[in-house]
C-alpha positions in Angstrom: -35.0 -144.7 -34.3 -36.4 -141.6 -35.5 -37.3 -140.5 -32.1 -33.9 -141.0 -30.9 -32.5 -139.1 -33.8 -34.8 -136.1 -33.1 -33.7 -135.7 -29.5 -30.2 -136.0 -30.4 -30.6 -133.3 -32.9 -32.2 -131.0 -30.2 -29.4 -131.4 -27.8 -27.0 -130.8 -30.4 -28.8 -127.7 -31.3 -29.1 -126.8 -27.6 -25.5 -127.5 -27.1 -24.5 -125.5 -30.0 -26.7 -122.6 -28.8 -25.2 -122.4 -25.3 -21.8 -122.3 -26.8 -22.9 -119.3 -29.0 -24.8 -117.3 -26.3 -22.4 -117.1 -23.3 -19.4 -115.8 -25.1 -21.4 -112.9 -26.4 -22.8 -112.1 -22.9 -19.4 -112.1 -21.3 -18.1 -109.8 -24.0 -21.0 -107.5 -23.5 -20.5 -107.4 -19.7 -16.8 -106.8 -20.1 -17.5 -103.9 -22.4 -20.0 -102.5 -20.0 -17.5 -102.8 -17.2 -14.9 -101.2 -19.3 -17.2 -98.4 -20.2 -18.2 -97.9 -16.5 -14.5 -97.9 -15.6 -13.8 -95.2 -18.2 -16.8 -93.2 -17.1 -15.6 -93.4 -13.5 -12.1 -92.5 -14.6 -13.4 -89.6 -16.6 -15.6 -88.5 -13.7 -12.6 -88.8 -11.3 -10.4 -86.8 -13.6 -13.2 -84.3 -14.1 -13.6 -84.1 -10.3 -9.9 -83.5 -10.0 -10.0 -80.8 -12.6 -13.2 -79.3 -11.0 -11.6 -79.5 -7.6 -8.5 -77.6 -8.8 -10.7 -75.1 -10.6 -12.8 -74.7 -7.5 -9.7 -74.1 -5.3 -8.4 -71.6 -7.7 -11.7 -69.9 -7.9 -11.9 -69.8 -4.1 -8.5 -68.3 -4.0 -9.4 -65.8 -6.6 -12.7 -65.1 -4.8 -10.8 -64.6 -1.5 -8.4 -62.2 -3.2 -11.3 -60.4 -4.8 -13.0 -60.2 -1.4 -9.8 -58.7 0.1 -9.6 -56.3 -2.8 -13.2 -55.4 -2.3 -12.7 -54.9 1.4 -9.6 -52.7 0.7 -11.6 -50.8 -1.9 -14.4 -50.2 0.5 -12.0 -49.0 3.1 -10.4 -46.7 0.6 -13.8 -45.6 -0.5 -14.7 -44.8 3.1 -11.5 -42.8 3.4 -12.2 -41.0 0.1 -15.7 -40.3 1.3 -14.4 -38.7 4.5 -11.9 -36.7 2.5 -14.6 -35.7 0.2 -16.8 -34.6 3.1 -13.8 -32.5 4.5 -13.3 -31.0 1.0 -17.0 -30.3 0.8 -16.9 -28.6 4.2 -13.9 -26.5 3.1 -15.7 -25.6 -0.2 -18.8 -24.6 1.9 -16.5 -22.5 4.2 -14.8 -20.9 1.2 -18.2 -20.2 -0.4 -19.4 -18.5 2.8 -16.1 -16.4 2.9 -16.5 -15.6 -0.8 -20.1 -14.5 -0.3 -19.1 -12.4 2.7 -16.1 -10.9 0.8 -18.4 -10.2 -2.2 -20.8 -8.4 0.1 -17.9 -6.4 1.6 -16.6 -5.6 -1.9 -20.1 -4.5 -3.0 -20.4 -2.3 0.2 -16.9 -0.9 -0.5 -17.8 -0.2 -4.1 -21.0 1.6 -2.9 -18.9 3.5 -0.3 -16.3 4.4 -3.0 -19.0 5.6 -5.2 -20.4 7.8 -2.4 -16.9 9.0 -1.6 -16.2 9.8 -5.2 -19.5 11.8 -5.3 -18.4 13.5 -2.1 -14.9 14.2 -3.5 -16.4 15.7 -6.6 -18.8 17.8 -4.5 -16.0 18.8 -2.1 -13.8 19.7 -4.9 -16.4 22.0 -6.3 -17.1 23.4 -2.9 -13.3 24.0 -2.2 -13.0 25.7 -5.6 -15.9 27.9 -4.7 -14.6 28.6 -1.2 -11.1 29.3 -2.6 -12.6 31.7 -5.1 -14.5 33.5 -2.4 -11.5 33.8 -0.1 -9.3 34.9 -3.0 -11.9 37.5 -3.9 -11.8 38.8 -0.3 -8.1 38.9 -0.4 -8.2 40.6 -3.8 -10.8 43.0 -2.5 -8.5 43.9 0.5 -5.5 44.4 -1.7 -7.5 46.3 -4.2 -8.7 49.0 -1.7 -5.1 49.2 -0.3 -3.7 49.6 -3.7 -6.3 52.3 -4.5 -5.2 54.1 -1.3 -1.6 53.9 -2.3 -2.3 55.0 -5.9 -4.4 57.9 -4.7 -1.7 59.1 -2.3 1.0 58.8 -5.0 -1.2 60.8 -7.4 -1.7 63.5 -4.8 1.9 63.6 -3.6 3.5 62.8 -6.9 6.1 60.8 -4.9 6.1 57.0 -4.6 9.1 56.9 -2.2 7.0 57.9 0.8 4.2 55.4 0.4 4.3 51.6 -0.1 2.4 48.4 0.6 4.2 46.3 3.2 4.7 42.5 3.3 1.8 42.4 5.8 -0.5 44.0 3.2 -0.6 47.4 5.0 -0.2 50.8 3.5 3.0 52.4 4.9 3.3 56.2 4.9 6.5 57.8 5.9 6.4 60.1 8.9 7.1 63.1 6.7 3.9 62.7 4.8 1.8 64.0 7.8 4.1 65.2 10.5 7.3 67.1 11.3 9.9 65.3 13.4 8.7 64.7 16.9 5.3 66.3 16.3 1.8 64.9 16.2 0.2 67.9 14.5 -0.8 67.2 10.9 0.9 69.4 8.4 -1.4 71.6 6.3 0.1 70.3 3.1 -0.9 66.7 4.0 -4.6 67.5 4.1 -4.9 66.9 0.4 -3.7 63.3 1.0 -6.1 62.8 3.9 -9.0 64.2 1.8 -8.2 61.7 -0.9 -8.3 58.9 1.8 -11.7 60.1 2.9 -13.0 59.8 -0.6 -11.5 56.4 -1.2 -12.8 54.9 2.1 -16.3 56.5 1.6 -16.6 55.0 -1.9 -15.4 51.6 -0.7 -17.5 51.3 2.5 -20.7 52.6 0.8 -20.8 49.4 -1.1 -22.5 46.9 1.2 -20.9 43.9 -0.5 -17.4 45.4 0.4 -18.4 46.5 3.9 -19.7 43.1 4.9 -16.2 41.7 4.9 -14.5 44.6 6.8 -14.1 44.3 10.6 -12.0 47.4 11.1 -9.6 49.8 9.4 -6.7 50.5 11.8 -4.6 53.6 11.7 -1.4 52.7 13.6 1.5 55.0 14.6 5.1 53.8 14.9 8.4 55.5 16.0 12.1 54.7 16.1 13.9 54.0 19.4 14.9 57.6 19.9 13.6 58.8 23.3 12.0 56.8 26.1 9.5 54.0 25.5 6.8 56.0 27.2 7.4 59.0 25.0 7.4 56.9 21.9 4.2 55.2 22.8 2.5 58.6 23.4 3.9 60.1 20.2 2.8 57.2 18.1 -0.7 57.1 19.7 -1.1 60.9 19.2 -0.1 60.7 15.6 -2.5 57.8 14.9 -5.3 59.7 16.6 -4.6 62.9 14.7 -4.9 61.0 11.4 -8.1 59.3 12.5 -9.6 62.5 13.8 -9.1 64.2 10.5 -10.5 61.3 8.5 -13.7 61.4 10.5 -14.1 65.2 10.5 -12.6 66.3 7.3 -14.6 67.2 4.2 -17.6 68.0 6.3 -17.6 64.7 8.2 -18.2 62.7 5.0 -16.7 59.5 6.5 -18.3 59.9 10.0 -21.2 57.6 8.9 -18.6 54.8 8.8 -16.8 55.7 12.0 -17.6 52.3 13.5 -15.0 50.7 11.1 -12.1 52.9 12.2 -9.8 52.8 15.1 -6.3 54.1 16.1 -3.4 52.5 17.9 0.1 53.5 18.9 2.9 50.9 19.1 5.9 53.2 19.8 9.1 51.5 18.7 7.9 47.9 19.4 7.3 47.0 15.7 10.3 48.2 13.7 10.4 47.4 9.9 14.1 48.2 9.7 17.2 48.4 11.8 17.4 51.3 14.3 21.2 51.3 14.0 21.1 53.6 11.0 19.5 56.9 10.2 17.8 55.4 7.2 16.4 52.5 9.3 15.1 54.9 12.0 13.4 57.0 9.3 11.7 53.9 7.9 10.5 53.0 11.4 8.8 56.4 11.9 5.7 55.8 10.0 1.9 55.6 9.8 0.3 52.3 8.7 -3.2 51.8 7.4 -4.4 48.2 7.7 -7.7 46.6 6.8 -8.8 43.8 9.1 -11.4 41.4 7.6 -14.1 40.0 9.7 -13.3 36.6 11.1 -16.9 35.7 10.8 -16.9 36.4 7.0 -14.0 34.0 6.5 -15.4 31.4 9.0 -18.8 31.5 7.2 -17.1 30.4 4.1 -15.1 27.7 5.9 -18.3 26.5 7.7 -20.0 26.1 4.4 -17.4 23.5 3.6 -17.4 22.0 7.1 -21.2 21.5 6.9 -20.7 19.1 4.0 -21.2 15.5 4.9 -18.9 12.7 3.8 -19.7 9.0 3.6 -18.1 6.7 6.1 -18.0 2.9 6.3 -21.4 1.5 6.9 -23.1 4.4 5.1 -23.0 6.9 7.9 -21.8 10.4 7.4 -19.5 12.8 9.2 -18.4 16.4 8.8 -15.4 17.1 6.6 -12.2 17.9 8.4 -11.3 21.5 8.6 -8.8 22.8 6.0 -6.4 25.7 6.5 -7.3 28.9 4.7 -5.5 29.6 1.5 -2.3 31.5 1.9 -3.6 34.2 -0.4 -5.5 35.7 2.5 -3.1 37.4 4.9 -3.7 36.6 8.6 -5.3 39.6 10.4 -3.4 41.1 13.3 -5.1 41.5 16.7 -7.8 44.1 16.4 -7.4 47.2 18.6 -10.4 48.8 20.2 -12.4 51.0 17.9 -12.5 54.8 18.2 -9.7 57.2 19.1 -7.1 55.7 21.4 -4.9 57.7 23.7 
C-alpha cells in the first residue's frame, strides 16, 4: 500500500512539475523572440536612417567635390592672373629702374649744365666787360679828339661825333672850297691831333686793339664823280701827310696805324638838295677801326668753353653775337697815303 502511495505521489509531483515548467519556457521564448524582433526592427530603422544619412552625405560630398573642383579651377585661373600680374610688376620694376637711372643721369647732366651755365655767365660777363671796355676806349679817344679840336677852335659847330662813331670835321676846318691845301690856321688843330694820337698809341694796352685809324675825305655832288673822288682823296692825303710829318714827325713812329681814303660823294650824311646838306657832306672823317682779331680773341675764349651734353660728352658753346655796344667796323682801306 505504501509502495503504491509513494509512486502516486511522485507522478503527482512530476505531473505538477511539468505543468509549472513549460509555461515559463514558452513565455521566455516569446520574450526572446519579441526582443529579437524589436532588435531587428530597431536595426532596420537604424539602417534606414543610416542609409538616408549616407545618401545625404554622399550628395553633400558630391557637391563638396564639385565645389572643390570649381575652387581648384578658379585657383588655377587666379594663379595664371597672379603670374601675369607678377610679370607686369616685374616689367614695371624694370621700367622704373631704367627711368630712375635716366633721371639720375639727367640730374647729373642738369648739375653739369648748371655748373656750365654759371661758368658761362661769368665768362659772358667778363667778355661783355672786355668788349664794352674796347668800345669805351674807342669812344674815349674819339671824344678826346673832338674835345681837343673844340678847345683849339673854340667852335663846336664844325666838329661832331657821327652815329657811326667817327669824328666829323667840316670842310672849312682844313680847306677852302674846292681846294685840297691845308689852311695855315688849321695847323693848330692838326698839331693837337698829333699829340692826342701819340699819347693814345704810345700805350701798348690801347694800341693792341687798334687796327687802323682812317682819314677819309667826302664831297657833295657838285662836279663830276671823278673830280669829287680826286678832291676827297687829295684832302684825306693832305691831312694824313701833315699828321705824319708835323711837329717833327712825332707821330711817324705809329704810321703803320694810319691810312687815307677818298669816297667822293658816295657817302652823304645829308641831302644834296640844299646848300646846308651839301655843306654837311663836304667833310673829313676820322674813324678808328679795331682789330678783328682782338674782338675774336675774346669771343674765342667763350667758344673754347665746353658744355655738357647728354651722355656726359662735351661740345663747344654756340657763338653769340657781339654786344651792340661795339660799333661794327667799316671795310679797312689800305694803309698809307692813297691817291
